[in-house]
C-alpha positions as CSV (number, residue, x, y, z in Angstrom):
1,M,57.8,124.9,78.1
2,A,60.9,126.4,76.4
3,V,63.3,123.8,77.9
4,A,60.9,121.0,76.8
5,D,60.9,122.4,73.3
6,K,64.6,122.0,73.2
7,Y,64.7,118.4,74.1
8,F,61.4,116.9,72.9
9,L,60.6,116.5,69.2
10,N,58.8,119.4,67.4
11,T,56.5,117.5,65.1
12,G,53.3,119.5,65.6
13,Y,51.5,116.5,67.1
14,R,49.5,117.7,70.1
15,F,47.5,115.8,72.6
16,Q,43.8,115.5,71.8
17,R,40.8,116.9,73.7
18,N,40.1,113.7,75.6
19,I,43.6,113.4,76.9
20,I,43.5,116.9,78.3
21,W,40.0,116.2,79.7
22,A,41.3,113.1,81.5
23,I,44.4,114.6,83.0
24,A,42.5,117.7,84.2
25,A,40.0,115.3,85.9
26,V,43.0,113.7,87.7
27,K,44.2,117.2,88.9
28,Y,40.7,118.1,90.0
29,S,40.2,114.9,92.0
30,A,43.7,115.0,93.6
31,A,43.2,118.5,94.9
32,K,39.8,117.6,96.3
33,A,41.2,114.5,98.0
34,N,44.2,116.3,99.4
35,H,42.0,119.0,100.9
36,E,39.6,116.4,102.4
37,L,42.6,114.7,104.0
38,G,44.0,117.9,105.4
39,V,47.2,118.3,103.4
40,L,46.0,121.1,101.0
41,D,44.3,124.2,102.3
42,R,40.8,125.2,101.0
43,D,41.8,128.3,99.1
44,R,44.4,126.5,97.0
45,M,42.1,123.5,96.5
46,E,39.3,125.8,95.2
47,A,41.7,127.7,92.9
48,I,43.1,124.5,91.5
49,T,39.8,122.7,91.0
50,K,38.2,125.8,89.4
51,I,40.9,125.9,86.7
52,A,41.0,122.1,86.3
53,K,37.3,122.0,85.7
54,R,37.6,124.7,83.0
55,M,40.4,122.7,81.5
56,M,38.2,119.6,81.5
57,D,35.6,121.7,79.6
58,G,38.1,122.7,76.9
59,E,38.9,126.2,77.9
60,Y,42.7,125.9,77.9
61,D,43.5,123.4,75.1
62,D,45.7,125.8,73.3
63,L,48.0,126.0,76.3
64,I,48.8,122.3,76.3
65,T,51.5,122.5,73.7
66,V,54.0,119.8,74.5
67,D,54.8,117.4,71.7
68,V,53.5,113.9,71.7
69,F,57.0,112.6,71.0
70,Q,58.5,113.4,74.4
71,T,59.8,111.6,77.5
72,G,58.2,108.2,77.5
73,S,56.6,108.5,81.0
74,G,54.7,111.5,79.9
75,T,56.4,113.8,82.4
76,G,56.3,116.6,79.7
77,L,52.5,116.4,79.5
78,N,52.0,116.2,83.2
79,M,54.3,119.2,83.9
80,N,52.7,121.2,81.1
81,V,49.3,120.8,82.8
82,N,50.7,121.4,86.2
83,E,52.3,124.6,85.1
84,V,49.2,125.9,83.3
85,I,46.9,125.2,86.2
86,A,49.3,126.7,88.7
87,K,49.8,129.9,86.7
88,L,46.1,130.5,86.0
89,A,45.1,129.5,89.5
90,S,47.7,131.8,91.1
91,E,46.6,134.7,88.9
92,E,42.9,134.3,89.6
93,S,43.2,133.6,93.3
94,G,46.1,135.9,94.2
95,I,47.7,133.0,96.1
96,E,51.0,131.4,95.3
97,I,50.3,128.0,93.9
98,H,53.2,125.8,92.9
99,P,52.9,123.3,90.0
100,N,54.7,120.5,91.9
101,N,54.0,121.3,95.6
102,H,50.3,121.9,95.1
103,V,48.9,120.9,91.7
104,N,51.0,117.7,91.6
105,M,50.6,116.9,95.3
106,S,50.3,113.1,96.0
107,Q,51.1,112.4,92.3
108,S,53.8,111.4,89.9
109,S,53.8,111.4,86.2
110,N,54.3,107.7,86.5
111,D,50.8,107.1,88.0
112,V,49.1,110.2,86.5
113,I,49.8,109.4,82.8
114,P,48.8,105.7,82.7
115,T,45.6,106.8,84.6
116,T,45.1,109.6,82.0
117,V,45.6,107.3,79.0
118,R,43.0,104.8,80.3
119,L,40.5,107.5,81.3
120,A,40.8,109.2,77.9
121,T,40.3,105.9,76.2
122,L,37.1,105.3,78.1
123,H,36.0,108.8,77.2
124,A,36.8,108.3,73.5
125,Y,34.5,105.3,73.3
126,T,31.4,107.3,74.3
127,S,31.2,109.0,70.9
128,F,32.6,106.1,69.0
129,R,29.8,103.9,70.3
130,D,27.3,106.1,68.6
131,D,29.2,105.7,65.3
132,I,29.4,102.0,65.3
133,V,25.8,101.4,66.6
134,Y,24.6,103.7,63.8
135,F,26.6,101.7,61.2
136,L,25.2,98.4,62.6
137,N,21.6,99.7,62.4
138,V,22.0,100.7,58.8
139,L,23.7,97.4,57.9
140,K,20.9,95.6,59.8
141,R,18.3,97.3,57.6
142,A,20.2,96.3,54.5
143,V,20.3,92.7,55.6
144,R,16.5,92.7,56.1
145,T,15.9,94.5,52.8
146,F,17.9,92.1,50.6
147,E,16.6,88.7,51.9
148,D,15.1,87.8,48.4
149,V,18.0,89.0,46.3
150,V,19.8,85.9,45.0
151,K,23.4,86.2,43.7
152,P,26.3,83.9,42.8
153,G,28.4,82.8,45.7
154,R,32.1,82.8,45.1
155,T,35.0,80.9,46.7
156,H,38.5,81.6,45.5
157,L,36.9,84.2,43.3
158,R,35.4,81.3,41.3
159,D,31.7,80.5,40.8
160,A,30.2,78.7,43.7
161,L,26.7,77.9,45.0
162,P,24.2,80.7,45.2
163,V,23.7,82.9,48.2
164,T,21.5,85.9,49.0
165,L,22.8,89.4,49.3
166,S,21.3,89.4,52.8
167,Q,23.4,86.3,53.8
168,E,26.6,87.9,52.5
169,L,25.9,91.2,54.4
170,G,24.6,89.3,57.4
171,G,28.0,87.6,57.9
172,Y,29.5,91.0,58.3
173,L,26.8,92.2,60.6
174,D,27.5,89.3,62.9
175,A,31.3,90.0,62.7
176,F,30.9,93.7,63.6
177,T,28.5,92.9,66.4
178,R,31.0,90.5,67.9
179,D,33.8,93.0,67.4
180,L,31.8,95.5,69.4
181,E,31.2,93.0,72.2
182,Y,34.9,92.3,72.4
183,L,35.8,96.0,72.5
184,E,33.4,96.6,75.4
185,K,34.9,93.7,77.3
186,T,38.4,95.3,76.9
187,L,37.1,98.6,78.2
188,E,35.9,97.0,81.4
189,V,39.5,95.9,82.0
190,I,41.0,99.4,81.7
191,K,38.7,100.8,84.4
192,E,41.4,99.7,86.9
193,L,43.7,102.7,87.3
194,P,47.1,103.1,89.1
195,L,46.4,106.5,90.5
196,G,47.9,106.8,94.0
197,G,50.8,104.6,93.2
198,T,53.0,107.7,92.7
199,A,56.6,107.1,91.3
200,V,57.0,103.3,91.4
201,G,53.7,101.9,92.6
202,T,54.3,102.0,96.4
203,G,52.2,105.1,97.0
204,F,55.0,106.8,98.8
205,N,54.3,110.5,99.8
206,T,50.5,110.0,99.9
207,H,48.1,110.0,102.8
208,P,47.0,106.5,103.9
209,K,43.5,107.2,102.8
210,Y,44.4,109.0,99.6
211,I,43.6,106.3,97.1
212,E,40.0,105.6,98.3
213,T,39.4,109.4,98.6
214,V,40.8,110.4,95.2
215,F,38.9,107.6,93.4
216,K,35.7,108.8,95.0
217,Y,36.2,112.2,93.4
218,L,37.5,110.8,90.1
219,S,34.4,108.6,89.6
220,E,32.2,111.6,90.5
221,V,33.8,114.1,88.2
222,T,34.2,111.7,85.2
223,G,31.0,109.7,85.5
224,Y,32.9,106.4,85.0
225,D,33.0,103.6,87.6
226,V,36.7,103.5,87.8
227,K,38.5,101.8,90.6
228,P,42.0,101.3,92.0
229,A,44.1,98.7,90.2
230,K,44.4,95.4,92.1
231,D,48.1,95.7,91.5
232,R,49.4,99.3,91.0
233,F,52.8,98.0,89.9
234,R,51.2,96.1,87.0
235,A,49.1,99.1,85.9
236,I,52.1,101.5,86.0
237,K,54.6,99.4,84.2
238,L,52.4,97.4,81.8
239,V,49.9,98.6,79.3
240,T,48.9,95.3,77.8
241,D,45.3,96.0,79.0
242,V,45.3,99.2,77.0
243,Y,46.7,97.3,74.0
244,Q,43.7,95.0,74.2
245,V,41.5,98.0,73.3
246,S,43.8,98.8,70.4
247,N,43.6,95.2,69.3
248,A,39.8,95.3,69.4
249,L,39.8,98.4,67.3
250,K,42.1,96.7,64.8
251,A,39.6,93.8,64.6
252,I,36.9,96.2,63.6
253,A,39.3,97.8,61.0
254,L,40.2,94.4,59.6
255,D,36.5,93.4,59.2
256,L,35.7,96.8,57.7
257,H,38.6,96.4,55.2
258,R,37.3,93.0,54.1
259,F,33.7,94.4,53.9
260,S,35.0,97.2,51.7
261,Q,36.8,94.8,49.4
262,D,33.6,92.8,48.8
263,I,31.6,96.0,48.2
264,R,34.2,97.3,45.8
265,L,34.1,94.0,43.8
266,M,30.3,93.9,43.7
267,F,30.3,97.5,42.4
268,S,32.9,96.8,39.8
269,G,32.0,97.3,36.2
270,P,29.5,98.2,34.9
271,F,30.4,95.9,31.9
272,T,33.8,94.4,32.6
273,G,33.3,93.7,36.3
274,F,30.7,92.0,38.6
275,N,28.2,94.8,38.3
276,E,26.1,93.3,41.1
277,I,25.2,96.5,42.9
278,D,25.1,100.2,42.2
279,I,26.0,102.9,44.7
280,P,24.8,106.3,43.5
281,M,27.4,109.0,43.9
282,D,27.5,112.7,43.0
283,I,31.3,113.0,42.7
284,A,33.4,112.6,39.5
285,G,35.5,109.4,39.5
286,S,38.0,110.5,36.9
287,S,39.6,113.7,35.9
288,M,39.9,112.3,32.3
289,M,37.1,109.9,31.7
290,P,33.7,111.7,31.7
291,G,30.9,110.0,33.5
292,K,33.1,107.4,35.3
293,T,32.1,106.8,38.9
294,N,34.4,105.2,41.5
295,P,33.7,103.7,45.0
296,V,35.2,106.8,46.6
297,T,34.0,106.4,50.2
298,V,34.9,102.7,50.1
299,E,38.4,103.4,49.0
300,A,38.8,106.2,51.5
301,T,37.7,103.8,54.2
302,M,40.3,101.2,53.1
303,L,43.0,103.9,53.4
304,A,41.7,104.6,56.9
305,T,41.6,101.0,58.0
306,S,45.1,100.5,56.7
307,Y,46.2,103.5,58.8
308,I,44.4,102.1,61.9
309,I,46.1,98.7,61.5
310,G,49.5,100.6,61.4
311,L,48.7,102.5,64.5
312,D,47.9,99.2,66.3
313,Q,51.3,97.9,65.3
314,A,52.9,101.0,66.8
315,N,50.8,100.4,70.0
316,M,52.1,96.9,70.2
317,M,55.6,98.3,70.1
318,C,54.7,100.8,72.8
319,T,53.7,98.0,75.2
320,Q,57.3,96.7,75.0
321,L,58.9,100.1,75.8
322,G,60.1,100.4,79.4
323,E,61.9,98.4,82.0
324,F,61.2,97.4,85.7
325,E,58.8,99.9,87.3
326,L,57.8,102.0,84.3
327,S,56.1,101.9,80.9
328,M,57.6,104.5,78.6
329,G,55.3,104.2,75.6
330,L,52.4,106.0,77.2
331,P,52.2,109.3,75.4
332,L,52.2,107.6,72.0
333,I,49.8,104.8,72.8
334,G,47.4,107.4,74.4
335,Y,47.6,109.6,71.3
336,N,47.2,106.7,68.9
337,L,44.1,105.3,70.6
338,Q,42.4,108.6,70.3
339,E,43.2,108.7,66.6
340,M,42.0,105.1,66.1
341,F,38.6,105.9,67.7
342,R,38.2,109.1,65.7
343,I,39.1,107.9,62.3
344,L,37.4,104.5,62.6
345,G,34.2,106.2,63.9
346,N,34.3,108.6,60.9
347,A,34.8,105.8,58.4
348,L,31.9,103.8,59.9
349,R,29.6,106.8,59.6
350,K,30.6,107.5,56.0
351,M,30.2,103.9,55.0
352,A,26.8,103.7,56.6
353,D,25.5,106.9,54.9
354,N,27.2,106.9,51.5
355,V,27.5,103.1,50.8
356,V,25.4,100.7,52.9
357,A,22.3,102.9,52.9
358,K,22.5,103.5,49.1
359,I,23.2,99.9,47.9
360,T,20.9,99.2,44.9
361,P,21.2,95.6,43.8
362,N,21.0,94.6,40.1
363,K,18.6,91.9,41.1
364,E,17.7,90.3,37.8
365,Y,21.3,90.3,36.6
366,M,22.5,88.7,39.8
367,E,19.9,86.0,39.7
368,K,20.8,85.3,36.0
369,Q,24.4,85.0,36.9
370,A,23.6,82.7,39.8
371,M,21.7,80.4,37.3
372,R,24.9,80.2,35.1
373,S,27.1,78.9,37.9
374,P,28.6,75.4,37.2
375,A,28.3,74.9,40.9
376,L,24.6,74.3,40.5
377,V,25.4,70.7,39.6
378,T,26.0,70.3,43.3
379,A,22.2,69.8,43.6
380,L,22.6,66.6,41.5
381,V,25.2,65.0,43.8
382,P,22.7,63.2,46.1
383,I,21.1,61.7,43.0
384,I,23.9,60.9,40.5
385,G,26.9,61.1,42.7
386,Y,29.9,63.4,42.9
387,D,31.9,62.0,39.9
388,K,29.1,62.3,37.3
389,A,28.1,65.7,38.6
390,A,31.7,66.8,38.2
391,E,31.7,65.6,34.6
392,I,28.6,67.7,33.9
393,G,30.3,70.7,35.6
394,K,33.2,70.4,33.2
395,M,30.8,70.3,30.3
396,I,29.2,73.5,31.5
397,V,32.6,75.2,31.8
398,K,33.3,74.3,28.2
399,G,30.1,76.0,27.1
400,K,27.4,73.3,27.3
401,D,24.2,74.6,28.8
402,L,23.2,73.0,32.1
403,V,19.6,72.7,31.1
404,E,20.6,70.7,28.0
405,A,22.9,68.5,30.1
406,L,20.0,67.7,32.4
407,K,17.7,67.0,29.5
408,E,20.2,64.5,28.2
409,L,20.1,62.8,31.6
410,G,16.4,62.4,31.1
411,Y,15.0,65.2,33.3
412,S,11.7,66.9,32.4
413,D,11.3,70.7,32.2
414,E,9.4,70.6,35.5
415,E,12.1,68.6,37.2
416,I,14.8,70.9,35.9
417,K,13.0,73.9,37.2
418,K,12.9,72.3,40.6
419,L,16.6,71.3,40.4
420,L,17.7,74.8,39.4
421,D,15.7,76.7,42.1
422,V,18.5,79.0,43.1
423,K,16.5,80.6,45.9
424,R,15.9,77.2,47.5
425,M,19.6,76.4,47.3
426,T,20.3,79.3,49.7
427,K,18.7,77.3,52.5
428,P,19.7,74.1,54.3
429,G,18.3,70.7,53.1
430,I,18.6,68.2,50.3
431,Y,15.6,69.5,48.5
432,V,16.0,67.4,45.3
433,L,15.2,64.3,47.4
434,E,12.1,65.8,49.0
């Protein structure tokens, strides 16, 4: 790859395990198909598939050294793999195996790389799904646990009607559940692959039965129900389907960012902030202030989500790179998606273990704060009307006690207790008229 080193960037960014696994699966399947169709002899097929299978298993990752920032079609990656397989297969078999004539037979970088990117994305999801399902299960337990914990609701960061901690967390649980459903829908779309389209989508220089044959082997070796693209020209030159996956990951990152912000605010204090929850941590929060604890994992997660959102922006740009019969943003969008899955999965695991599972609500304090909210006068609106209730709200803001105001309106202690039932206010109904 000495020539490639001269012309490509030398950033140190290298393709990840899943990318190498996917392209090796393509090489394995192509050799099998070409042999079955009578255009590649058995000895060369066996030599190529043996090395390709080892490459799938991670044996030669250190030999795939080409930089991510290379020619936009990914020819550098394709040839790096072709040359490694050809060299090792030739040495082991004692047969001359050519990187283009044999390993790359019936293929072009232009159909191999967009196929590789989609396959690698499917493969990355398998481990990511474990991470997000784990996070959802921990969050689900928290939602069930905190059903009776009443706290002040807030809109515009101002006091509002009471809610339960369970309701607040439940909103996020529903959001992440829907995000996962959206992600899984996008993954179904990218199972259509352009392999067999060769250089421009026409399939020139392939056996008439090559596509159906190569997909038979590709599904078998990868375990995914991949299928030929309905339109190979689309799948070679456009990667908007791949971008949908990126966009789905960004949606998870956005919701995780918002979730982290709320957790951070609830944890603020202990005396000058909200102080609604505690999150036990065994790490010093300050190098100068002894005993101070910070929401370390929460803030690390917010850095990660910011990075993921940035990668998605780069991926959006990648979908616009290229003209006519070729997309030329493939190496970068492939690399970025792997990073998005890896980093987001790690953040979800850490948040589940270090934050969500360890939330300890300051229950009495939260309920007391909920009782102080001027928004409680909303309960009076069905009885005295909005305008009078608004006047009482202004009196409370100026320091007047709500209980005193209600007594001045002629309510008994028992009636006031019913009116200020903050737990009851977290459910539907006009309970003061019941």
